[in-house]
VOPAGU-2260 file (C-alpha; in pm, 1 decimal, decimal comma):
REM VOPAGU-2260
SITE   aa  ch    i         X         Y         Z
SITE  MET   A    0     990,1     927,7   -1600,9
SITE  THR   A    1     714,1     718,0   -1739,3
SITE  GLU   A    2     376,5     906,0   -1825,5
SITE  LYS   A    3      75,5     830,1   -1656,9
SITE  PRO   A    4    -181,0     622,7   -1879,3
SITE  VAL   A    5    -452,0     844,0   -2051,7
SITE  ARG   A    6    -701,8     746,4   -1832,7
SITE  ASP   A    7    -558,3     816,1   -1509,4
SITE  ARG   A    8    -487,5    1157,8   -1626,6
SITE  ILE   A    9    -829,7    1239,1   -1738,6
SITE  ILE   A   10    -945,9    1120,5   -1395,8
SITE  GLU   A   11    -710,1    1350,4   -1208,2
SITE  THR   A   12    -774,0    1645,7   -1411,4
SITE  ALA   A   13   -1185,3    1597,5   -1386,1
SITE  LEU   A   14   -1098,7    1552,4   -1024,9
SITE  HIS   A   15    -920,3    1888,7    -998,4
SITE  LEU   A   16   -1167,5    2075,8   -1206,1
SITE  PHE   A   17   -1470,2    1945,1   -1066,4
SITE  GLU   A   18   -1332,0    2024,5    -726,3
SITE  LYS   A   19   -1256,6    2383,3    -805,7
SITE  TYR   A   20   -1517,4    2467,9   -1050,0
SITE  GLY   A   21   -1825,7    2211,1   -1000,8
SITE  TYR   A   22   -1949,9    1918,9   -1228,9
SITE  HIS   A   23   -2155,4    2173,2   -1431,6
SITE  GLY   A   24   -1896,6    2425,5   -1455,6
SITE  VAL   A   25   -1654,6    2197,1   -1656,8
SITE  ALA   A   26   -1692,9    2099,1   -2019,9
SITE  VAL   A   27   -1542,0    1783,0   -2165,5
SITE  ASN   A   28   -1341,3    1986,7   -2366,5
SITE  LYS   A   29   -1192,3    2153,1   -2073,8
SITE  ILE   A   30   -1071,3    1808,9   -1909,0
SITE  ILE   A   31    -932,9    1694,5   -2248,1
SITE  GLU   A   32    -743,0    2025,6   -2286,7
SITE  GLU   A   33    -616,8    2010,5   -1936,1
SITE  SER   A   34    -503,2    1654,0   -1922,4
SITE  GLY   A   35    -332,2    1680,5   -2267,2
SITE  THR   A   36    -521,9    1383,0   -2416,4
SITE  SER   A   37    -770,1    1386,3   -2725,3
SITE  LYS   A   38   -1143,9    1391,6   -2757,9
SITE  GLY   A   39   -1073,3    1019,8   -2896,8
SITE  GLY   A   40    -875,3     925,0   -2588,9
SITE  PHE   A   41   -1135,9    1057,3   -2387,9
SITE  TYR   A   42   -1427,3     861,4   -2542,7
SITE  HIS   A   43   -1226,3     546,7   -2558,9
SITE  ASN   A   44   -1188,9     550,2   -2190,5
SITE  PHE   A   45   -1535,6     708,8   -2081,4
SITE  LYS   A   46   -1880,1     685,3   -2247,0
SITE  SER   A   47   -1962,9    1038,0   -2096,4
SITE  LYS   A   48   -1869,7    1308,6   -1843,0
SITE  ASP   A   49   -2140,8    1118,2   -1648,0
SITE  GLU   A   50   -1970,1     809,7   -1652,3
SITE  LEU   A   51   -1633,5     996,2   -1526,8
SITE  LEU   A   52   -1838,9    1137,8   -1241,0
SITE  PHE   A   53   -1974,7     802,3   -1139,4
SITE  ILE   A   54   -1618,1     663,9   -1161,0
SITE  ILE   A   55   -1499,3     928,2    -916,2
SITE  HIS   A   56   -1801,6     874,2    -664,5
SITE  ASP   A   57   -1763,9     489,1    -721,0
SITE  THR   A   58   -1400,0     505,6    -628,9
SITE  PHE   A   59   -1447,2     680,9    -298,1
SITE  ILE   A   60   -1760,6     455,0    -153,3
SITE  THR   A   61   -1621,3     143,9    -283,3
SITE  HIS   A   62   -1298,6     188,3     -76,5
SITE  ALA   A   63   -1505,8     290,8     215,0
SITE  LEU   A   64   -1722,2     -14,0     214,1
SITE  ASP   A   65   -1418,3    -259,4     153,2
SITE  LYS   A   66   -1253,2     -91,2     441,7
SITE  ALA   A   67   -1587,4    -178,8     670,7
SITE  LYS   A   68   -1587,6    -505,7     532,3
SITE  GLU   A   69   -1257,4    -599,5     614,5
SITE  ALA   A   70   -1298,5    -461,3     956,8
SITE  CYS   A   71   -1584,2    -684,6    1032,9
SITE  GLY   A   72   -1413,5    -973,4     898,5
SITE  LYS   A   73   -1110,8    -920,0    1126,7
SITE  TRP   A   74   -1262,7    -817,9    1435,2
SITE  VAL   A   75   -1523,4   -1011,3    1667,6
SITE  THR   A   76   -1653,2    -743,1    1864,8
SITE  PRO   A   77   -1898,9    -437,1    1802,7
SITE  THR   A   78   -1678,9    -254,2    1976,5
SITE  GLU   A   79   -1371,2    -353,6    1784,2
SITE  ARG   A   80   -1530,5    -319,7    1456,8
SITE  LEU   A   81   -1666,9      25,4    1519,1
SITE  TYR   A   82   -1358,8     162,3    1611,9
SITE  HIS   A   83   -1158,8      25,0    1318,3
SITE  ILE   A   84   -1442,6     132,0    1081,1
SITE  ILE   A   85   -1449,6     487,1    1207,5
SITE  LYS   A   86   -1069,9     501,1    1180,6
SITE  SER   A   87   -1055,7     367,0     818,5
SITE  TYR   A   88   -1320,2     599,9     727,7
SITE  ALA   A   89   -1178,2     941,4     864,0
SITE  LYS   A   90    -833,0     847,1     710,9
SITE  ILE   A   91   -1004,2     832,9     372,2
SITE  PHE   A   92   -1000,3    1180,9     367,4
SITE  HIS   A   93    -625,2    1182,5     327,7
SITE  LEU   A   94    -626,5     957,7      37,6
SITE  TYR   A   95    -954,0    1075,0    -146,1
SITE  LYS   A   96   -1018,4    1417,1     -42,0
SITE  PRO   A   97   -1072,7    1525,3    -419,7
SITE  HIS   A   98   -1285,6    1247,2    -469,6
SITE  GLN   A   99   -1497,0    1312,5    -131,2
SITE  THR   A  100   -1508,7    1678,2    -239,8
SITE  VAL   A  101   -1691,2    1610,0    -553,3
SITE  PHE   A  102   -1868,9    1331,5    -410,2
SITE  TYR   A  103   -2053,0    1565,5    -155,5
SITE  GLN   A  104   -2065,0    1869,1    -378,9
SITE  ASP   A  105   -2199,5    1705,8    -705,6
SITE  SER   A  106   -2357,1    1364,9    -621,9
SITE  SER   A  107   -2696,3    1497,7    -730,7
SITE  TYR   A  108   -2590,7    1535,4   -1058,7
SITE  LEU   A  109   -2534,6    1162,7   -1144,5
SITE  SER   A  110   -2789,9    1021,0   -1381,5
SITE  LYS   A  111   -3070,4     781,7   -1237,2
SITE  GLU   A  112   -2851,6     446,5   -1310,6
SITE  TYR   A  113   -2557,8     559,2   -1189,1
SITE  PHE   A  114   -2717,7     745,7    -886,4
SITE  GLU   A  115   -2909,0     422,1    -779,3
SITE  THR   A  116   -2569,2     240,1    -774,6
SITE  ILE   A  117   -2396,0     473,1    -560,4
SITE  SER   A  118   -2723,9     477,5    -354,9
SITE  ARG   A  119   -2710,1     110,3    -300,4
SITE  LYS   A  120   -2349,6     127,1    -177,0
SITE  ARG   A  121   -2423,0     423,3      70,6
SITE  ASP   A  122   -2697,0     210,5     212,7
SITE  GLN   A  123   -2505,2     -79,0     261,5
SITE  TYR   A  124   -2230,3     101,8     444,3
SITE  ARG   A  125   -2482,3     257,7     654,1
SITE  ASN   A  126   -2688,3     -31,5     728,9
SITE  MET   A  127   -2330,7    -235,0     843,2
SITE  ILE   A  128   -2276,4      82,1    1085,6
SITE  PHE   A  129   -2655,0      47,9    1199,5
SITE  GLU   A  130   -2634,3    -321,7    1265,8
SITE  ILE   A  131   -2299,0    -278,6    1446,6
SITE  ILE   A  132   -2442,1     -37,1    1681,8
SITE  GLN   A  133   -2728,9    -279,4    1725,9
SITE  ASP   A  134   -2519,0    -552,9    1802,7
SITE  GLY   A  135   -2312,3    -360,1    2029,7
SITE  ILE   A  136   -2631,6    -263,4    2233,6
SITE  GLN   A  137   -2728,5    -637,8    2260,4
SITE  ALA   A  138   -2398,8    -727,3    2378,6
SITE  GLY   A  139   -2403,8    -493,7    2652,3
SITE  GLU   A  140   -2108,6    -288,9    2494,1
SITE  PHE   A  141   -2319,3      27,6    2390,0
SITE  ARG   A  142   -2585,3     222,7    2617,7
SITE  PRO   A  143   -2923,1      90,7    2506,6
SITE  ASN   A  144   -3091,8     438,5    2560,0
SITE  LEU   A  145   -2935,0     594,9    2262,9
SITE  PRO   A  146   -3119,0     527,0    1941,1
SITE  VAL   A  147   -2926,1     355,6    1698,1
SITE  PRO   A  148   -3000,0     557,0    1381,7
SITE  ILE   A  149   -2901,2     901,2    1578,2
SITE  ILE   A  150   -2594,0     725,7    1663,7
SITE  GLY   A  151   -2480,2     632,7    1329,1
SITE  MET   A  152   -2600,1     952,2    1139,4
SITE  SER   A  153   -2399,6    1140,6    1414,8
SITE  ILE   A  154   -2082,0     940,5    1325,6
SITE  PHE   A  155   -2166,2    1032,2     956,5
SITE  GLY   A  156   -2215,6    1361,0    1013,3
SITE  MET   A  157   -1912,3    1415,0    1225,5
SITE  VAL   A  158   -1665,1    1250,1     981,6
SITE  ASN   A  159   -1816,4    1370,0     651,4
SITE  TRP   A  160   -1763,1    1728,8     736,3
SITE  THR   A  161   -1405,5    1677,8     759,1
SITE  TYR   A  162   -1363,7    1701,1     383,3
SITE  LYS   A  163   -1461,4    2084,8     437,1
SITE  TRP   A  164   -1166,6    2182,4     641,2
SITE  TYR   A  165    -892,6    1892,7     648,5
SITE  LYS   A  166    -584,5    1994,2     503,3
SITE  PRO   A  167    -293,0    1740,5     457,4
SITE  ASN   A  168     -25,1    1975,3     578,3
SITE  GLY   A  169    -241,7    2109,6     865,4
SITE  GLN   A  170    -164,0    2108,6    1234,9
SITE  TYR   A  171    -342,8    1711,6    1293,3
SITE  SER   A  172    -259,6    1409,6    1075,9
SITE  SER   A  173    -538,6    1205,5     925,3
SITE  GLU   A  174    -441,1     945,1    1163,3
SITE  GLU   A  175    -463,0    1167,0    1470,2
SITE  ILE   A  176    -789,6    1297,0    1360,5
SITE  ALA   A  177    -907,4     956,0    1279,7
SITE  SER   A  178    -815,4     850,2    1666,1
SITE  VAL   A  179   -1005,5    1143,3    1839,9
SITE  TYR   A  180   -1317,2    1069,1    1615,6
SITE  ALA   A  181   -1291,6     687,2    1745,3
SITE  ASP   A  182   -1218,6     795,1    2112,4
SITE  PHE   A  183   -1508,0    1067,8    2084,1
SITE  THR   A  184   -1780,7     806,4    1957,3
SITE  LEU   A  185   -1674,7     528,6    2181,3
SITE  ASN   A  186   -1674,7     709,9    2491,5
SITE  SER   A  187   -1981,3     847,0    2433,8
SITE  ILE   A  188   -2193,8     537,9    2337,0
SITE  MET   A  189   -2004,8     254,2    2542,2
SITE  THR   A  190   -2153,8     113,4    2860,1
SITE  ASP   A  191   -1952,6     173,9    3196,2
SITE  GLU   A  192   -1896,8    -198,5    3200,4
SITE  ALA   A  193   -1750,1    -189,3    2849,3
SITE  LYS   A  194   -1511,7      65,1    2918,9
SITE  LYS   A  195   -1364,6    -149,7    3218,6
SITE  ASN   A  196   -1313,4    -430,3    2969,4
SITE  HIS   A  197    -907,1    -425,6    2941,1
SITE  GLN   A  198    -959,2    -581,9    2566,3
SITE  PHE   A  199   -1092,5    -228,5    2473,0
SITE  SER   A  200    -821,9     -29,5    2663,4
SITE  PRO   A  201    -601,3      13,3    2370,7
SITE  PHE   A  202    -868,7     240,2    2180,1
SITE  PHE   A  203    -885,5     536,5    2456,3
């Protein structure tokens, strides 16, 4: 079997250690020792432990953002877009659970430069969701009496907390969990008229 590249080994090891002990509970020497690399190998691939933390964060948020953009490019109606974004976002927990655990535990430890980069992407993602919800209200698909920020932040709160309890070998698969989240959200915010639209019937 071909050994993984040094960079990949370091990232995987750091993910495991940060998730278990927290960012400040792990020294660079511990990452080097556990990954079977060298100090030279570490600093050849990463300027610092801080940059390593940034890369872990950026991997997760960039994937989420790319999936949201993909949904907006592929689907036309706000209902379709929101459905597929929620599904893709929820299923990320199966692909990037360690990344997300570290993301939510240790994002405050990022240096200002890295934190601002991550914050811009998080803001971009949040604004996309808010805009889709607003578009849905204007299109008569979503209930106008529900404030956009509350709907949006409720979605984030519901889905984001999944990292606390999701288990890959648990009772429900990531696909099933994602479908429940999407169903729950759309049933809560769609107008009665929109629910009767056969175009949206596959979502329930």
